[in-house]
C-alpha positions as CSV (number, residue, x, y, z in Angstrom):
1,M,95.3,111.5,123.1
2,N,96.7,112.5,126.5
3,P,100.4,113.4,126.0
4,A,101.6,111.1,128.8
5,N,99.7,108.2,127.3
6,L,101.1,109.0,123.8
7,I,104.7,109.0,125.2
8,E,104.1,105.7,126.9
9,E,102.6,104.2,123.8
10,I,105.5,105.3,121.6
11,R,108.0,104.0,124.2
12,K,106.3,100.6,124.3
13,S,106.3,100.4,120.6
14,L,110.0,101.3,120.3
15,D,110.9,98.8,123.0
16,A,108.8,96.0,121.4
17,N,110.7,96.6,118.2
18,N,114.2,96.5,119.8
19,I,114.9,100.2,119.7
20,L,116.0,100.3,123.3
21,D,117.0,103.9,123.9
22,E,115.8,106.7,126.1
23,L,113.1,108.9,124.5
24,T,114.1,112.6,125.1
25,E,111.6,114.6,123.0
26,I,108.4,114.3,121.0
27,K,107.3,117.1,118.6
28,V,104.1,117.2,116.6
29,L,104.9,117.5,112.8
30,K,102.4,119.7,111.1
31,G,101.0,119.3,107.6
32,G,99.4,115.9,107.8
33,K,95.7,115.8,107.0
34,N,94.8,112.2,107.9
35,N,97.0,111.0,110.7
36,Q,99.1,112.2,113.6
37,T,102.8,112.5,112.9
38,Y,105.5,113.0,115.4
39,K,109.3,113.6,115.4
40,V,110.9,111.4,118.1
41,D,114.4,112.2,119.4
42,L,116.4,109.6,121.3
43,R,119.2,110.0,123.8
44,T,121.8,108.8,121.3
45,G,120.9,111.6,118.9
46,A,118.9,109.5,116.5
47,S,115.6,111.0,115.2
48,Y,112.6,109.2,113.7
49,V,109.2,109.9,112.5
50,V,106.3,108.1,114.2
51,K,103.0,108.0,112.3
52,K,99.8,107.1,114.2
53,Y,97.1,106.2,111.7
54,F,93.5,107.2,111.8
55,K,90.8,104.5,111.8
56,H,87.1,104.9,111.2
57,P,84.3,102.3,110.9
58,H,83.1,103.8,107.6
59,D,86.6,103.6,106.0
60,L,88.0,100.1,106.0
61,R,91.2,100.8,104.0
62,N,94.3,99.6,105.8
63,R,96.5,102.7,105.2
64,Q,99.1,101.6,107.6
65,N,99.7,98.3,105.8
66,A,99.6,99.8,102.4
67,E,102.2,102.4,103.3
68,F,104.5,99.9,105.1
69,L,104.5,97.4,102.1
70,F,105.0,100.1,99.5
71,T,107.8,101.9,101.5
72,T,109.5,98.5,102.1
73,Y,109.4,97.8,98.4
74,A,110.7,101.4,97.6
75,N,113.5,100.9,100.0
76,K,114.7,98.1,97.8
77,V,114.3,99.7,94.3
78,A,114.2,103.5,94.9
79,S,116.0,104.0,98.2
80,N,117.3,107.5,97.2
81,F,113.7,108.8,96.9
82,V,112.0,107.7,100.1
83,P,112.7,107.4,103.9
84,R,113.7,104.1,105.4
85,V,110.9,102.3,107.2
86,L,112.0,100.6,110.4
87,F,108.9,98.8,111.6
88,S,105.1,98.8,111.5
89,D,103.3,98.2,114.8
90,A,99.7,97.2,113.8
91,M,98.5,96.7,117.4
92,N,99.2,100.3,118.3
93,G,98.6,101.7,114.8
94,M,102.1,103.1,114.5
95,T,104.9,103.0,111.9
96,L,108.4,104.2,112.4
97,F,110.3,106.0,109.6
98,E,113.7,107.6,109.1
99,Y,113.5,111.3,109.8
100,L,114.3,113.3,106.7
101,Q,115.9,116.8,106.8
102,G,114.2,118.9,104.2
103,S,111.8,121.7,103.4
104,P,108.3,121.5,101.8
105,V,108.0,122.4,98.1
106,I,105.9,125.4,97.2
107,D,104.2,125.8,93.8
108,K,106.6,128.5,92.6
109,E,109.5,125.9,92.9
110,V,107.9,123.3,90.6
111,T,110.2,123.4,87.5
112,D,111.5,120.8,85.1
113,L,114.1,119.7,87.7
114,E,111.5,118.8,90.3
115,V,109.4,117.0,87.6
116,K,112.5,115.0,86.6
117,Y,112.8,113.8,90.2
118,A,109.2,112.6,90.0
119,I,109.8,110.9,86.7
120,D,112.9,109.2,88.0
121,F,111.0,108.0,91.1
122,V,108.2,106.5,89.0
123,N,110.7,104.8,86.7
124,A,112.7,103.3,89.6
125,L,109.5,101.9,91.1
126,N,108.4,100.4,87.7
127,D,111.6,98.8,86.5
128,K,110.2,95.9,84.5
129,T,112.6,93.3,86.1
130,L,112.4,94.5,89.7
131,K,108.7,94.9,89.9
132,K,108.0,91.4,88.7
133,T,110.3,89.9,91.4
134,E,110.0,92.3,94.3
135,A,106.6,93.9,94.3
136,Q,104.2,92.0,96.5
137,L,101.8,94.8,96.9
138,P,98.0,95.3,97.0
139,D,96.0,97.3,94.5
140,A,96.2,101.0,95.2
141,S,93.2,102.8,96.8
142,E,90.5,103.3,94.2
143,A,92.6,101.4,91.6
144,C,91.0,101.4,88.2
145,F,91.8,98.9,85.4
146,T,89.1,99.8,82.8
147,I,88.0,103.1,81.4
148,K,84.5,102.3,82.8
149,A,86.0,101.9,86.3
150,H,87.5,105.4,86.1
151,L,84.2,106.9,85.1
152,D,82.3,104.9,87.7
153,L,84.7,106.2,90.4
154,I,83.8,109.8,89.6
155,D,80.0,109.0,89.4
156,S,80.2,107.5,92.8
157,R,82.1,110.4,94.4
158,I,79.7,113.0,92.8
159,D,76.6,111.0,94.0
160,V,77.8,110.8,97.6
161,L,78.6,114.5,97.6
162,H,75.4,115.4,96.0
163,D,73.4,113.5,98.6
164,V,75.3,115.1,101.5
165,L,75.5,118.7,100.2
166,N,71.9,118.9,99.2
167,K,70.9,118.0,102.8
168,G,73.3,120.5,104.3
169,K,73.0,124.2,105.1
170,D,75.8,125.4,102.7
171,Q,73.8,126.7,99.8
172,D,77.0,127.7,97.9
173,A,78.4,124.2,98.1
174,S,75.0,122.7,97.1
175,E,74.9,124.9,94.0
176,F,78.4,124.0,93.1
177,I,78.0,120.3,93.2
178,G,75.1,120.8,90.8
179,Q,77.4,122.7,88.4
180,L,80.1,120.0,88.8
181,A,77.7,117.2,88.1
182,H,76.5,119.0,84.9
183,H,80.0,119.5,83.6
184,W,80.9,115.9,84.5
185,N,77.9,114.5,82.6
186,E,78.9,116.5,79.5
187,L,82.5,115.3,79.7
188,K,81.5,111.7,80.3
189,R,79.3,111.8,77.1
190,S,82.2,113.1,75.1
191,I,84.4,110.3,76.4
192,F,81.9,107.7,75.5
193,Q,81.5,109.2,72.0
194,Y,85.3,109.3,71.5
195,C,85.7,105.7,72.6
196,T,83.0,104.6,70.3
197,N,84.4,106.5,67.3
198,S,87.9,105.2,68.1
199,A,86.9,101.6,68.7
200,I,88.2,101.7,72.3
201,S,86.6,99.3,74.7
202,I,85.6,100.9,78.0
203,D,85.2,97.5,79.6
204,L,88.6,95.9,78.5
205,A,90.8,95.5,81.6
206,L,94.4,96.7,81.5
207,P,96.7,93.7,81.3
208,P,99.0,93.2,84.3
209,E,102.1,94.1,82.3
210,D,100.7,97.5,81.6
211,R,99.8,98.3,85.2
212,C,102.1,100.4,87.4
213,I,103.3,100.6,90.9
214,S,101.9,103.9,92.0
215,P,102.7,106.0,95.1
216,S,99.1,107.3,94.7
217,D,98.2,110.7,96.0
218,F,101.5,111.5,94.2
219,G,102.7,115.1,94.0
220,F,105.0,117.7,95.6
221,H,102.6,118.2,98.5
222,N,104.1,114.9,99.6
223,A,107.7,115.7,99.0
224,L,110.7,117.3,100.8
225,K,113.6,119.1,99.3
226,D,116.8,118.2,101.1
227,P,119.6,120.7,101.8
228,C,121.4,119.7,98.5
229,G,118.2,120.2,96.5
230,A,117.3,116.5,96.0
231,M,113.7,115.5,96.3
232,R,112.4,112.8,98.7
233,F,108.8,111.6,98.6
234,I,106.7,110.6,101.6
235,D,103.1,109.5,102.5
236,F,102.1,106.3,100.7
237,E,98.9,105.3,102.5
238,Y,97.0,104.8,99.2
239,A,99.9,103.2,97.2
240,G,99.9,99.9,95.2
241,W,99.1,98.6,91.7
242,D,97.2,100.9,89.5
243,D,96.6,102.2,86.0
244,P,99.5,104.5,85.1
245,A,97.0,106.9,83.4
246,K,95.5,107.4,86.9
247,L,98.9,108.2,88.3
248,V,99.3,110.8,85.6
249,G,95.8,112.2,86.2
250,D,96.3,112.5,90.0
251,F,99.8,114.0,89.6
252,F,98.6,116.9,87.4
253,A,95.4,117.5,89.4
254,Q,96.8,117.9,92.9
255,L,95.4,120.8,95.0
256,E,98.2,121.8,97.3
257,V,101.2,122.2,95.0
258,P,99.9,122.2,91.5
259,V,102.1,120.8,88.7
260,P,101.9,123.0,85.6
261,E,100.2,121.0,82.8
262,K,103.0,122.1,80.4
263,F,105.0,119.2,81.8
264,A,102.3,116.6,81.1
265,E,103.6,115.5,77.7
266,V,107.2,115.0,78.8
267,F,106.0,113.2,82.0
268,I,103.9,110.8,80.0
269,E,106.5,110.2,77.4
270,S,109.3,109.7,80.0
271,I,107.4,106.9,81.9
272,S,105.8,105.2,78.8
273,H,108.7,102.8,78.2
274,N,107.7,100.9,81.4
275,F,104.6,99.5,79.7
276,S,104.3,97.2,76.7
277,G,101.2,99.2,75.5
278,A,103.0,102.5,75.5
279,H,100.9,104.1,72.7
280,E,97.7,103.0,74.4
281,F,98.9,104.4,77.7
282,K,99.6,107.8,76.1
283,I,96.1,107.9,74.6
284,R,94.4,106.8,77.9
285,S,96.4,109.4,79.9
286,K,95.3,112.3,77.8
287,L,91.7,111.0,77.7
288,L,91.5,110.6,81.5
289,L,93.3,113.8,82.5
290,P,90.2,116.0,82.6
291,V,88.4,113.1,84.4
292,Y,90.9,113.4,87.3
293,K,90.5,117.1,87.4
294,I,86.8,116.4,88.2
295,K,87.9,113.8,90.8
296,W,90.1,116.3,92.6
297,C,87.2,118.8,92.7
298,C,85.4,116.0,94.6
299,I,88.4,115.4,96.8
300,A,88.5,119.0,97.7
301,L,84.9,118.7,98.9
302,N,85.6,115.6,101.1
303,V,85.7,117.9,104.1
304,Y,81.9,118.0,103.9
305,L,81.7,114.2,104.5
306,P,81.7,113.1,108.1
307,A,84.3,110.3,107.8
308,H,86.8,112.5,106.1
309,L,86.2,115.4,108.4
310,S,86.9,113.1,111.3
311,R,90.3,112.3,109.8
312,R,91.1,116.0,109.6
313,Q,90.0,116.5,113.2
314,F,92.1,113.5,114.3
315,S,95.2,115.0,112.7
316,N,94.4,118.5,113.9
317,P,91.9,118.7,116.8
318,L,91.9,122.5,116.6
319,V,90.9,122.7,112.9
320,D,88.5,125.5,112.0
321,V,85.8,123.4,110.2
322,S,83.9,126.3,108.6
323,G,87.1,127.9,107.4
324,L,88.4,124.6,106.1
325,Q,85.2,123.9,104.1
326,S,85.2,127.4,102.7
327,D,88.9,127.1,101.6
328,Q,88.3,123.6,100.0
329,L,85.2,124.8,98.2
330,S,87.2,127.7,96.7
331,K,89.8,125.2,95.5
332,A,87.2,123.1,93.8
333,K,85.7,126.1,92.1
334,T,89.2,127.1,90.8
335,I,89.8,123.6,89.3
336,L,86.4,123.6,87.6
337,S,86.8,127.1,86.3
338,N,90.2,126.2,84.8
339,L,88.8,123.0,83.4
340,Q,86.0,124.9,81.6
341,K,88.4,127.4,80.2
342,K,90.7,124.6,79.0
343,N,87.8,123.0,77.2
344,Y,89.7,119.7,76.6
345,E,89.1,118.4,73.1
346,L,89.0,114.7,72.5
347,H,90.5,113.9,69.1
């Protein structure tokens, strides 16, 4: 977008939402992969974040609405963990947030203290009384409420990638998706066998009281550490109601700032009290953790898909596509290699 047009668009959006102040500076905030994000300074000294959302005809998810609804809910029940949201301008595809002072988290900084902040955030979101009365939220993106739905989700992702990569020119990526599909099919067979032996239905839907309010795409890549060391979480475009086992799987399979799996047991135990079927939740979380490792291999390869690549180019028009794809393929290979070494045993 032309900078002059952007400034005018932001100014109109602020005025329409009764923030009547002179706009003094706009800076691009780096790091976002799907949208354009700007720091906006006003004459009074106030600073905000304006997020302009990507739209694509092949991706009909309303990320803007999901993030606005979730952050509005979190402002009520977990205000210490998230920025304030001031307004959402659907016409211009913009949402205005409080600007947070803080630094990104790097993987060497993920300790039990950071994990405790994540646990406390999830617990605040899922307080049994508050979420019944306050949470008018949609289902999370790719929400799954049966074991079969979790497995079907991975099948779908692998099928799409297989079709695209086998038609492309990247032989390395094409060979890798074949390896990934083979490992996935073996893992899926072992899950089916475990569920049969344990009399666990793969078709039984998780009851509403055992579902969670999930930030989705949850991890320290979407967090800031403030000057006092407290953690604040951002970016909730995929948030909503979901299976808490999926929240666990996503949290421990993130690509950018990996969370050591040694924290998985305490994380699962610490949020289990939010659900009436706590024992079943623990079993399902451990069963599905390797499934979500496979999912994040697929997510790493999204940069080979036209719609996803368009989002990356929207957020960063100067992105090196070839270099990006190579980096993401390397990450997917690392996840699969670690998964094969781990050799998760279902028992």
